[in-house]
MARTOR-697171 format. One line per 2 residues: their letters; for each residue x, y, z of C-alpha. Coordinates in pm, 1 decimal, padded with zeros to 6 digits, always signed. Example, Ala and Ser with C-alpha at 12.3 -4.5 7.8 and 13.67 -1.06 7.14 Angstrom:
! residues 2
as> +01230.0 -00450.0 +00780.0  +01367.0 -00106.0 +00714.0
This chain:
! residues 398
mr> -02441.5 +00945.5 -01323.1  -02739.1 +00738.1 -01267.9
gt> -02992.5 +00587.6 -01583.8  -03157.8 +00311.7 -01594.6
at> -02938.3 +00074.0 -01761.3  -02655.4 -00112.4 -01553.2
rq> -02313.5 +00068.3 -01658.4  -02057.5 -00246.6 -01692.1
ai> -01702.5 -00205.7 -01561.0  -01430.2 -00438.3 -01658.6
ii> -01146.7 -00381.4 -01342.8  -00777.3 -00551.4 -01512.6
ga> -00588.6 -00705.2 -01171.6  -00748.2 -00834.7 -00895.0
gi> -00525.5 -00703.2 -00587.5  -00600.7 -00447.1 -00308.3
gg> -00692.7 -00171.8 -00550.1  -00857.0 -00372.0 -00768.0
lt> -01089.5 -00602.5 -00542.4  -01174.1 -00265.8 -00343.6
ag> -01249.2 -00052.1 -00702.7  -01517.3 -00388.5 -00807.3
la> -01665.6 -00360.7 -00447.1  -01716.2 +00051.4 -00454.9
la> -01794.1 +00038.4 -00822.6  -02084.6 -00265.9 -00709.5
gr> -02190.9 -00035.1 -00395.1  -02274.0 +00229.4 -00661.6
gw> -02456.0 -00004.0 -00891.5  -02194.2 -00088.6 -01147.8
dv> -02197.5 -00456.7 -01324.9  -01833.0 -00525.8 -01266.8
hv> -01598.2 -00794.0 -01347.6  -01279.1 -00877.3 -01222.6
le> -00962.8 -01015.4 -01422.1  -00707.6 -01187.2 -01262.6
rt> -00372.0 -01313.8 -01442.6  -00303.3 -01580.8 -01208.6
ra> -00475.8 -01861.7 -01114.0  -00541.2 -01788.9 -00728.4
lr> -00479.9 -01484.5 -00541.0  -00180.1 -01479.5 -00439.1
pv> -00063.1 -01136.9 -00301.8  +00254.6 -01021.8 -00316.1
gy> +00416.0 -00961.9 +00064.4  +00323.3 -01111.0 +00399.0
al> +00180.5 -00776.0 +00571.6  +00086.7 -00445.1 +00544.0
im> -00012.2 -00158.9 +00818.2  -00357.2 -00067.9 +00761.4
ap> -00356.9 +00290.1 +00866.1  -00703.5 +00503.8 +00950.1
na> -00730.1 +00697.0 +00625.4  -00739.7 +00352.7 +00437.5
qr> -01022.8 +00195.7 +00718.1  -01211.8 +00542.2 +00663.5
al> -01259.0 +00448.0 +00289.1  -01354.9 +00120.0 +00362.1
dt> -01605.4 +00177.8 +00561.2  -01832.2 +00320.6 +00292.6
ip> -01802.8 -00005.9 +00114.0  -02097.9 -00266.1 +00305.5
gg> -01944.6 -00593.1 +00423.4  -01841.5 -00494.0 +00726.7
iv> -01494.1 -00501.8 +00645.9  -01331.1 -00254.7 +00883.7
eq> -01483.7 -00434.9 +01185.4  -01298.3 -00785.1 +01058.5
ih> -00995.2 -00546.8 +01032.6  -01033.2 -00366.1 +01405.2
al> -01090.5 -00778.2 +01535.8  -00698.6 -00806.9 +01444.6
at> -00538.3 -00471.4 +01606.4  -00282.8 -00554.9 +01820.4
lq> -00078.2 -00205.5 +01850.3  -00060.1 -00089.1 +02198.9
ge> +00159.1 +00198.1 +02375.5  +00441.4 +00326.6 +02301.5
gg> +00616.5 +00321.3 +01935.5  +00843.6 +00495.9 +01776.2
ir> +01191.4 +00534.0 +01578.5  +01500.5 +00440.0 +01790.9
ta> +01864.7 +00438.5 +01735.7  +02124.8 +00148.9 +01699.9
rg> +02133.5 +00184.8 +02096.8  +01746.3 +00195.0 +02146.8
gw> +01755.6 +00536.3 +02207.0  +01444.3 +00726.7 +02165.0
ls> +01436.2 +00914.7 +01816.0  +01059.9 +00974.4 +01785.6
rn> +00770.1 +00786.2 +01957.4  +00386.7 +00797.4 +01979.8
da> +00144.4 +00667.5 +02147.1  -00134.2 +00369.9 +02007.5
al> -00431.0 +00505.3 +02203.1  -00329.0 +00888.4 +02121.5
ae> -00332.1 +00824.3 +01735.6  -00691.3 +00632.3 +01761.0
ar> -00855.0 +00899.7 +01924.5  -00675.1 +01135.1 +01671.7
yg> -00714.5 +00978.2 +01330.4  -01038.1 +00748.6 +01441.7
hp> -00951.4 +00410.3 +01374.4  -00649.2 +00233.6 +01506.3
av> -00331.0 +00126.3 +01285.4  -00384.6 -00243.7 +01233.9
vl> -00087.1 -00507.1 +01092.7  -00280.0 -00781.2 +00897.3
rr> -00172.0 -01014.9 +00652.1  -00185.6 -00940.7 +00307.5
ad> -00375.4 -01209.3 +00223.8  -00632.1 -01167.6 +00479.0
lv> -00725.5 -00811.2 +00353.3  -00739.9 -00999.8 -00022.4
em> -00979.8 -01246.4 +00101.7  -01178.6 -01001.2 +00298.4
la> -01251.5 -00818.5 -00006.1  -01289.5 -01109.0 -00246.9
an> -01572.3 -01234.7 -00046.3  -01785.7 -00949.8 -00082.3
lp> -01787.8 -00935.1 -00409.1  -02065.6 -01012.4 -00662.6
pg> -02079.0 -01358.6 -00716.5  -01969.5 -01456.0 -01057.9
sl> -01764.1 -01115.5 -01081.1  -01450.9 -01256.9 -00997.6
rv> -01264.8 -01443.8 -01286.4  -00874.6 -01606.4 -01215.5
gt> -00644.8 -01713.3 -01497.4  -00784.1 -01455.1 -01732.4
tv> -00473.5 -01252.9 -01861.8  -00574.6 -00954.9 -02077.5
tr> -00337.3 -00932.2 -02381.4  -00500.2 -00576.7 -02515.1
vd> -00677.1 -00280.6 -02396.1  -00854.0 -00054.3 -02599.0
ee> -00935.7 +00243.8 -02378.9  -01132.9 +00456.3 -02613.0
ag> -01383.0 +00174.0 -02735.3  -01386.2 +00037.5 -02374.7
rv> -01273.6 -00302.7 -02513.3  -00987.0 -00564.8 -02378.2
tl> -00918.2 -00870.5 -02508.2  -00819.1 -01190.4 -02362.3
dg> -00540.7 -01415.1 -02430.1  -00773.9 -01672.1 -02599.2
ge> -00870.1 -01399.2 -02817.7  -01213.1 -01332.5 -02642.2
ml> -01311.0 -00935.2 -02631.9  -01467.1 -00816.4 -02371.7
ra> -01639.6 -00437.1 -02376.9  -01746.7 -00207.9 -02112.5
dl> -01840.4 +00194.8 -01995.6  -01553.4 +00160.1 -01793.8
lv> -01186.4 +00021.8 -01782.3  -00999.0 +00019.3 -01494.1
aa> -00632.3 -00067.6 -01470.0  -00553.3 -00202.0 -01140.1
dg> -00279.1 -00456.9 -01266.6  +00014.6 -00347.2 -01010.0
ir> +00350.1 -00194.1 -01007.8  +00438.0 -00366.6 -01368.3
sa> +00122.5 -00324.6 -01522.6  +00071.9 -00393.0 -01890.8
ar> -00204.4 -00168.5 -01897.2  -00007.6 +00124.9 -01784.9
et> +00226.1 +00088.5 -02089.5  -00079.1 +00124.4 -02359.8
lf> -00227.5 +00373.0 -02157.7  +00050.3 +00615.4 -02149.2
pg> +00288.5 +00525.8 -02403.8  +00703.4 +00628.3 -02334.5
hp> +00615.2 +00711.0 -02002.6  +00943.9 +00561.6 -01813.0
gp> +00681.9 +00397.0 -01542.5  +00845.7 +00288.4 -01193.5
vf> +01233.9 +00355.1 -01163.3  +01472.1 +00192.2 -00920.7
ag> +01466.1 +00409.1 -00618.3  +01819.2 +00272.8 -00477.8
lt> +01620.3 +00103.9 -00216.4  +01586.5 -00292.3 -00117.8
aw> +01389.4 -00400.2 +00142.8  +01292.2 -00717.3 +00293.7
qa> +01006.6 -00879.2 +00491.4  +00974.1 -01211.2 +00697.8
lv> +00725.0 -01339.8 +00986.8  +00875.4 -01466.8 +01292.2
ps> +00713.0 -01625.3 +01599.1  +00718.0 -01332.2 +01904.5
dg> +00702.4 -01605.1 +02184.9  +00977.9 -01521.8 +02490.5
id> +01062.0 -01239.8 +02282.5  +01030.3 -00943.4 +02513.3
yq> +00947.0 -00681.9 +02147.9  +00939.8 -00332.5 +02119.4
vg> +00724.0 -00189.2 +01870.9  +00867.2 -00015.1 +01564.9
tt> +01182.9 +00085.0 +01376.8  +01549.5 +00125.4 +01449.7
ws> +01742.1 +00343.7 +01212.7  +02120.1 +00230.2 +01166.2
rg> +02382.7 +00277.1 +00963.9  +02272.1 -00031.6 +00801.7
ge> +01972.2 +00076.0 +00726.4  +01569.4 +00060.5 +00897.9
fg> +01484.1 -00217.0 +01061.9  +01138.5 -00277.9 +01209.7
ml> +00908.0 -00531.0 +01392.7  +00519.4 -00490.0 +01477.2
pm> +00301.0 -00765.5 +01643.5  +00011.4 -00966.2 +01465.6
kd> -00306.0 -01115.1 +01615.5  -00164.3 -01482.6 +01515.7
gr> +00148.1 -01426.0 +01787.6  +00383.9 -01348.6 +01484.3
ly> +00601.0 -01042.1 +01436.5  +00586.1 -00914.4 +01094.0
vf> +01017.1 -00812.2 +01046.9  +01085.9 -00566.7 +00788.9
ae> +01399.1 -00400.9 +00657.9  +01546.3 -00181.0 +00411.3
aa> +01873.3 -00030.4 +00280.0  +02010.0 +00205.5 +00061.3
vd> +02188.3 +00021.2 -00223.5  +02414.0 +00192.0 -00549.5
qp> +02231.6 -00064.1 -00773.0  +01954.2 -00328.9 -00796.9
mp> +02033.6 -00629.0 -00614.0  +02085.7 -00989.4 -00756.8
rr> +01869.4 -01285.6 -00681.6  +02014.8 -01448.8 -00369.4
sg> +01931.4 -01779.3 -00170.7  +01749.9 -01706.2 +00146.2
ae> +02008.0 -01855.4 +00358.5  +02195.8 -01530.8 +00158.7
ek> +01955.9 -01306.3 +00247.4  +01927.4 -01370.7 +00621.2
ae> +02290.6 -01397.2 +00607.6  +02289.9 -01016.4 +00494.0
lm> +02017.7 -00911.7 +00704.0  +02288.8 -01040.3 +01010.2
rr> +02544.2 -00875.7 +00890.4  +02347.1 -00512.0 +00828.9
fg> +02136.7 -00557.5 +01174.7  +02306.1 -00841.5 +01344.3
gl> +02500.8 -00582.5 +01598.3  +02213.9 -00362.9 +01670.0
rp> +02051.8 -00404.9 +02055.3  +01850.0 -00706.8 +02138.7
pi> +01605.2 -00854.8 +02050.1  +01708.4 -00778.3 +01686.8
pe> +01962.9 -01057.1 +01670.2  +01731.8 -01288.6 +01789.0
vi> +01432.6 -01148.6 +01545.3  +01690.5 -01223.3 +01269.6
er> +01802.6 -01569.7 +01380.1  +01424.6 -01664.2 +01405.5
id> +01382.4 -01585.4 +01085.2  +01283.7 -01888.3 +00838.9
ee> +01545.8 -01880.8 +00514.7  +01317.8 -02057.9 +00333.3
av> +01021.0 -01789.4 +00389.7  +01234.8 -01457.9 +00358.0
lr> +01123.0 -01225.1 +00115.5  +01333.2 -00923.9 -00076.0
ad> +01292.0 -00669.1 -00324.1  +01450.9 -00346.5 -00431.2
ih> +01220.0 -00051.7 -00444.9  +01067.9 +00112.6 -00726.0
sm> +00871.7 +00433.0 -00723.4  +00685.8 +00667.9 -00959.5
qv> +00919.2 +00948.9 -00960.9  +00818.4 +01079.0 -01322.9
pl> +00388.8 +01156.5 -01239.7  +00191.5 +01027.2 -01493.2
pa> +00044.1 +01291.5 -01696.7  -00311.9 +01169.4 -01553.0
fh> -00489.4 +00926.9 -01341.1  -00738.0 +00846.0 -01718.2
rg> -00738.6 +00805.5 -02020.1  -01020.8 +00767.2 -02284.8
ra> -01274.6 +00556.3 -02045.4  -00962.8 +00378.2 -01841.3
ai> -00885.4 +00434.6 -01512.1  -00581.7 +00338.4 -01382.2
lg> -00486.2 +00291.4 -00988.5  -00278.1 +00171.1 -00732.3
da> +00074.9 +00083.6 -00773.3  +00025.3 +00056.5 -01156.5
ah> -00057.5 +00438.5 -01109.3  +00182.5 +00562.6 -00845.4
am> +00442.4 +00302.3 -00699.0  +00589.3 +00434.0 -00406.1
ap> +00865.6 +00346.8 -00133.9  +00725.6 +00138.0 +00184.6
nl> +00810.8 +00375.8 +00445.4  +00488.3 +00604.0 +00519.6
gq> +00285.0 +00259.7 +00490.7  +00092.1 +00426.7 +00203.9
ga> +00108.7 +00172.0 -00091.9  -00230.5 -00052.8 -00016.3
cq> -00376.0 +00263.4 +00159.5  -00355.6 +00486.4 -00138.2
ai> -00513.8 +00253.4 -00389.1  -00808.9 +00179.9 -00122.1
ed> -00850.0 +00556.3 -00136.1  -00839.3 +00565.1 -00560.8
av> -01073.8 +00292.9 -00558.8  -01321.9 +00467.4 -00355.8
tl> -01299.7 +00808.6 -00479.7  -01318.7 +00663.6 -00838.0
ay> -01629.3 +00492.7 -00747.4  -01770.0 +00834.4 -00583.7
vl> -01642.3 +01079.3 -00885.1  -01834.4 +00859.9 -01117.9
dk> -02131.2 +00850.7 -00910.6  -02173.9 +01227.3 -00848.5
ss> -02048.4 +01262.6 -01258.7  -02313.7 +01372.7 -01548.3
si> -02086.3 +01101.1 -01768.1  -01765.1 +00900.4 -01766.0
pe> -01573.9 +01123.8 -01914.1  -01682.1 +01439.5 -01678.7
gl> -01609.2 +01143.9 -01367.1  -01270.6 +01081.6 -01498.7
ag> -01158.2 +01385.4 -01535.0  -01309.1 +01433.5 -01134.3
yt> -01094.5 +01115.2 -01038.1  -00775.2 +01229.0 -01213.0
aa> -00767.7 +01576.5 -01016.3  -00919.0 +01452.2 -00700.8
rm> -00692.2 +01174.8 -00668.9  -00332.1 +01311.6 -00872.8
pr> -00190.2 +01590.5 -00642.1  -00222.6 +01377.7 -00345.1
at> -00145.4 +01035.5 -00438.8  +00188.6 +01241.3 -00604.4
li> +00239.1 +01395.6 -00262.7  +00289.1 +01059.9 -00126.0
vr> +00469.4 +00913.6 -00365.2  +00743.9 +01207.0 -00297.1
rs> +00739.1 +01197.3 +00103.5  +00738.0 +00835.1 +00065.1
eq> +01064.4 +00812.4 -00096.9  +01245.6 +01129.8 +00095.4
va> +01136.5 +00943.4 +00420.9  +01320.5 +00624.4 +00283.8
rf> +01628.9 +00834.7 +00211.5  +01616.9 +00997.7 +00597.4
at> +01547.8 +00641.8 +00716.1  +01855.3 +00469.8 +00523.2
mr> +02109.2 +00746.8 +00528.8  +02473.3 +00644.7 +00515.4
np> +02658.6 +00930.8 +00586.9  +02778.1 +00929.6 +00937.9
ag> +02785.5 +01320.2 +00980.6  +02425.7 +01365.2 +00818.4
qv> +02303.5 +01045.6 +01038.8  +02397.9 +01279.2 +01321.3
lr> +02210.7 +01603.3 +01186.5  +01915.1 +01337.6 +01131.5
ng> +01955.7 +01215.8 +01480.6  +01914.9 +01544.5 +01627.7
ml> +01648.7 +01670.9 +01455.7  +01411.8 +01418.2 +01539.9
ra> +01552.6 +01419.3 +01907.8  +01419.0 +01803.3 +01933.0
mg> +01126.1 +01741.1 +01758.4  +01076.3 +01463.4 +02042.9
ll> +01089.0 +01730.7 +02295.1  +00732.2 +01847.0 +02184.9
gs> +00572.2 +01465.7 +02241.8  +00386.8 +01214.9 +02085.1
sa> +00128.7 +01485.8 +01992.7  +00433.9 +01699.7 +01744.0
al> +00531.1 +01286.9 +01597.1  +00163.8 +01236.0 +01510.5
rq> +00084.0 +01586.8 +01372.7  +00369.1 +01487.6 +01085.6
ad> +00112.7 +01239.5 +00978.5  -00146.6 +01455.9 +00942.3
fv> -00136.7 +01487.4 +00580.3  -00181.4 +01152.3 +00514.9
mh> -00397.1 +01002.7 +00773.4  -00679.4 +01310.4 +00797.9
wd> -00823.0 +01215.9 +00383.1  -01163.4 +01456.9 +00400.1
hp> -01264.7 +01383.5 +00038.3  -01581.8 +01361.0 +00026.2
av> -01572.1 +01004.0 -00127.1  -01573.1 +00905.3 +00271.4
ta> -01819.5 +01149.1 +00419.8  -02080.8 +01057.4 +00135.8
pl> -02144.3 +00707.2 +00216.0  -02255.3 +00410.9 -00007.6
hr> -02633.1 +00339.0 -00018.5  -02679.9 +00065.4 +00195.4
């Protein structure tokens, strides 16, 4: 969809999905305006895994972002899922995975990825401290908290799991709901720790650790709970981690002991169990957590937002009109994102299972699959990692 006039896009939210949308659209000739409510870009959460499918998407955007991500790669050798006693349930090899999918899985700070993305935006396109109070998707107009109105050819709702824009676009939809899960994050120094890459599934839930380039471990844990957990102090959260996971094999108790109680994060997990009717309405598209919040167990929350953004820019570029392009965006993204939301929650239930008999069956099944070798474990991830939409086979004009 090319013409002589520069097309205008307003993007609500400067998280990973919103920033990627700004870059992808700008790369295809759009004049972009990214509006962020907070006065500084402060991503929620410490770290993430940048999976190969998201790197393939980012590789279509000029700026060398994927090369910067590769420079932070640290995962080597075997990793996977272990029992409470340390035995393997499922394992894979980092080199085999990279050969299979074309990129390494990279653990990096969310803040670092946000900085990489924001640094490549066109000058002057990012406005922080700017709250959108009203969205008119038919007119392509937003109203800001000071009363200012902005118009554009395209609106992009990328304002996260508690999206106000979603409530306007799809009134009455329940949005993300509590998934019966809660999760912790922390960063700890790795010096002197003989850590093992991957996760441990136990009666207390799932506990994992992954190395980062800066010498720290990204520590994460998840547990099934009956209801949302109340806010507690960092000391109480650390004590809860020790209660649930302190009896596991070394070095897990030492890792928990190293957690700074003033810096441990915990959040209840919400997911989009009822899919939206579409990923667009009027002249507005919706992406990322605003469209399909999910459990973290496939490591795909940010990755799917990146896929959304790159696909949106591609289909609009290849369509004869914005309505046609937005319909194509929904058709391209809804089935895949909805499947990954569902699979993520299924894996979360599997990992945090509390029934002892169910755990025995689960572990036996995983061990049996493990007899087929690392390639069998990798094949289970093919549906996520092998993303072959034309958006990633038809790079931007550089």
